[in-house]
C-alpha positions in Angstrom: 90.7 153.2 63.0 87.9 151.1 62.4 86.5 150.0 66.1 84.6 147.3 64.4 87.9 145.1 64.1 88.8 142.6 67.2 91.3 144.2 69.6 94.3 142.3 68.6 93.8 143.8 64.9 93.4 147.2 66.2 96.5 147.0 68.3 98.4 145.4 65.3 97.5 148.5 63.7 98.6 151.0 66.2 101.8 149.0 66.5 102.9 149.1 62.9 101.8 152.8 62.2 105.1 153.6 62.0 105.0 152.0 58.1 103.0 154.7 57.0 104.8 157.5 58.8 108.1 156.2 57.0 106.3 155.9 54.1 105.2 159.4 54.1 109.1 160.6 54.7 110.0 158.5 51.5 107.1 160.6 49.6 108.0 163.9 51.1 111.7 163.1 50.1 111.1 162.7 46.8 108.5 165.1 46.3 106.0 162.5 45.0 103.2 165.5 45.9 104.6 168.2 44.1 104.9 165.9 41.1 101.1 164.4 41.2 99.6 168.0 41.9 99.1 168.4 37.9 97.1 164.9 37.8 97.4 161.4 38.2 101.0 159.4 37.3 101.9 155.8 37.1 104.5 154.7 39.6 106.9 153.8 36.9 107.0 157.6 35.7 107.5 158.7 39.2 110.5 156.6 39.9 112.2 157.9 36.5 111.4 161.7 37.5 113.1 160.8 40.8 115.2 158.6 40.4 113.8 156.0 42.6 113.8 152.0 42.1 110.5 151.7 40.3 108.9 148.5 41.9 109.8 149.4 45.3 108.3 153.0 44.9 105.4 151.4 43.6 104.7 149.3 46.9 105.3 152.6 49.1 102.7 154.2 46.9 100.1 151.4 47.4 100.7 151.7 51.1 99.9 155.5 51.1 96.8 154.6 49.3 95.6 152.3 51.9 96.2 154.7 54.5 94.2 157.7 52.3 97.3 159.9 51.2 96.6 158.7 48.1 94.4 157.1 45.8 95.0 154.7 43.0 92.8 154.7 39.8 91.4 152.2 38.1 94.0 152.1 35.6 96.9 151.8 38.3 97.9 155.5 38.3 98.1 157.4 41.9 96.8 160.8 42.7 96.7 163.4 45.5 93.8 162.9 48.2 93.1 166.2 50.4 95.6 164.4 53.0 98.1 164.0 50.3 98.0 167.6 49.1 99.4 168.7 52.2 102.4 167.4 51.5 103.0 169.8 48.4 105.8 172.1 49.1 108.6 173.7 47.1 111.5 172.3 45.6 112.6 169.8 47.9 115.4 167.1 48.4 115.2 164.3 45.6 117.8 162.1 47.4 116.4 158.5 47.2 115.9 157.0 50.6 116.5 153.3 49.7 119.9 153.2 51.2 117.5 152.3 54.5 117.1 148.9 52.5 120.7 147.9 53.1 120.9 147.4 56.8 121.7 143.9 58.2 119.4 140.7 57.6 117.2 140.7 60.6 117.7 136.7 60.8 121.6 137.5 61.0 121.1 139.9 63.6 119.0 138.0 65.9 121.4 134.7 65.6 124.1 137.2 66.9 122.2 138.9 69.5 120.0 135.9 71.4 118.5 138.5 73.6 116.7 140.2 71.1 116.2 137.4 69.3 114.2 135.9 72.4 111.9 139.2 72.3 111.2 138.7 68.5 110.5 135.0 68.9 108.1 135.4 71.9 106.2 138.4 69.9 105.8 136.0 66.9 104.6 133.2 69.1 102.1 135.5 70.5 100.9 136.7 66.9 100.8 133.0 65.8 98.8 131.9 68.8 96.0 134.2 67.2 96.8 133.3 63.9 96.2 129.3 64.5 92.9 129.9 66.1 91.6 131.2 62.7 93.6 128.5 60.6 92.5 125.6 63.0 88.8 126.9 62.7 88.8 127.9 59.1 90.8 124.9 57.5 89.8 121.2 57.6 93.0 119.1 58.8 91.2 115.9 59.5 92.4 114.3 55.8 95.8 114.6 57.5 97.9 112.2 59.6 101.6 114.2 59.8 102.0 118.0 59.2 105.2 119.3 58.7 105.5 123.2 59.8 108.2 124.8 57.8 109.9 127.6 59.8 107.4 126.9 62.5 109.5 129.2 65.1 108.4 128.0 68.6 105.8 125.8 67.7 102.5 128.3 68.1 100.7 127.4 64.9 101.2 123.8 65.0 100.2 123.3 69.0 97.2 125.8 68.0 96.2 123.7 65.2 96.8 120.2 67.0 94.5 121.4 70.1 91.2 121.6 67.5 92.6 118.2 65.7 93.3 115.6 68.2 94.4 112.9 66.1 97.1 115.0 63.7 100.9 114.2 64.7 103.6 116.7 63.1 107.1 118.4 63.2 108.0 122.0 63.9 110.9 122.5 61.9 113.2 125.8 62.2 116.8 127.0 63.0 118.5 125.7 66.2 118.4 128.8 68.1 114.3 128.5 68.6 114.6 124.6 69.8 114.5 125.5 73.3 111.7 127.5 73.1 109.6 125.1 70.8 110.0 122.2 72.8 108.8 124.2 76.2 105.8 125.0 74.3 105.4 121.4 72.7 105.6 120.3 76.4 103.2 122.9 78.1 100.6 121.9 75.7 100.7 118.1 76.9 101.9 117.4 73.0 105.5 115.5 73.2 103.8 112.3 72.2 102.1 114.0 69.0 104.7 116.7 68.2 108.7 116.8 67.8 110.7 119.7 67.1 113.6 119.1 64.2 116.4 121.9 63.5 117.4 122.4 60.3 118.1 125.1 57.2 115.0 125.2 54.9 117.1 126.5 52.2 118.8 123.2 52.3 116.2 120.5 53.0 112.9 119.9 54.9 112.1 116.8 56.8 110.4 114.3 54.8 107.3 112.3 55.2 104.3 114.7 56.1 101.0 114.7 54.6 100.7 118.5 54.6 103.5 121.2 54.6 102.2 124.4 56.3 104.6 127.6 56.1 103.0 130.5 58.0 104.6 133.8 57.2 107.3 132.6 55.8 107.2 133.0 52.3 106.6 136.9 52.5 110.3 137.2 54.2 112.2 136.1 50.8 112.4 137.6 47.3 111.1 135.0 44.2 114.4 132.9 44.0 114.8 132.2 47.5 111.0 131.4 48.2 110.9 129.0 45.2 114.0 127.2 46.7 111.9 126.7 49.9 108.9 125.5 48.1 110.9 123.0 45.9 112.5 121.7 49.1 108.8 121.2 50.1 108.1 119.5 47.1 111.0 117.1 47.1 110.2 116.1 51.1 106.5 115.4 50.3 105.0 112.4 48.5 102.7 112.7 45.3 99.7 113.2 46.9 100.8 115.7 49.7 99.4 119.0 49.9 101.4 122.6 50.4 99.5 125.3 52.4 100.9 128.7 52.6 99.7 131.2 55.5 99.9 134.8 54.5 97.8 137.7 53.0 97.2 138.0 49.5 97.6 141.4 48.1 94.3 142.4 46.4 94.4 143.6 42.6 93.9 146.9 43.9 94.5 148.8 47.3 91.7 150.6 49.0 91.3 152.1 52.7 90.0 148.6 53.8 91.7 146.8 56.8 92.8 144.0 54.5 94.0 146.6 52.1 95.7 148.7 54.8 97.3 145.6 56.5 98.9 144.2 53.0 100.2 147.3 51.9 102.1 147.9 54.9 103.0 144.6 55.7 104.4 144.7 52.1 106.5 147.9 52.9 107.8 146.3 56.2 109.2 142.9 53.9 110.7 145.0 51.3 112.4 147.2 54.1 113.3 144.7 56.5 114.4 141.3 54.5 113.7 142.5 50.9 110.7 139.8 50.6 107.2 140.8 49.8 103.4 140.1 49.7 102.2 138.5 46.7 99.0 138.8 44.7 97.0 135.5 43.8 98.6 135.7 40.3 102.3 136.1 41.7 101.5 133.1 43.9 100.4 130.9 41.4 103.2 131.7 39.2 105.8 130.8 42.2 103.6 127.6 43.1 104.4 126.5 39.1 108.1 127.4 39.1 108.5 125.4 42.0 106.7 122.5 40.8 103.1 123.1 42.6 99.8 123.6 41.5 97.9 126.4 43.1 94.3 124.7 44.1 92.2 127.4 46.2 92.7 130.0 48.3 90.9 130.3 51.7 90.2 133.3 53.5 90.5 133.3 57.6 89.5 136.2 59.9 92.9 136.9 60.6 94.1 138.9 57.5 95.9 136.0 56.5 94.7 133.3 53.8 95.4 129.8 53.2 97.1 129.2 49.8 96.7 125.6 48.9 98.5 123.8 46.7 99.4 120.2 45.2 102.1 119.1 43.4 101.8 119.5 39.9 
């Protein structure tokens, strides 16, 4: 592990180490190492040979490449590393592991299990507070008067941004189940006169009137159709001069063993398994923005392994 990374990032890598172990399990179950023993192959060829879902397998292989188990070549094929070669064996099971993708929707689960939901919300709030510091330090919010945090949870992002922007006002928008926690955080930060919580469903509509609409780690939870629906609702709610700010990791063109590469690949597989969502590349964000009525204007990196993807109405 890279000891030069900030302690919260190092802890995050340790806590999410099971992503890689589960990817190794999938590779072992499908016999990927045996099939790569003769040389590099493309993920779609491996999928055809093993009966796996091609796009999903590609994402798992990229995660393994980020961990040094495989290497992704310049032409997009995958080859064994000395670590990956240890997975070679005799003939094994080729039964796919994708039945693990059909568990309950996590958000529906938390709605039905409020105690577990509260733990999840607290964990997300703590992580978001760290991201908020990076976002507030990196992006200039002074042109805005009102910011709407769509899917804002307990308000950790907006209250963090407000601490660095005393003239800003805004709305935290999320499901009713997080209302109490959000209002407590807003009150504890002394922001009751500048920030409010509004309950609702971003698949239906979002509050109107914001100069900027910010969504942190929301879009990666959803497939393209549902992500487009959320962004279309933001487009309908904002004026012609509003801005859209997506705070997420941007999937690099090619995965390596750097911290951003490992983080992107691990989170991509996590989203695939837990929510059916995905991490997106710059090109995929551009297309998603275009489909929802926006133009992507720039991508601003932050120190928190997330970037700010900025868009304006098309």
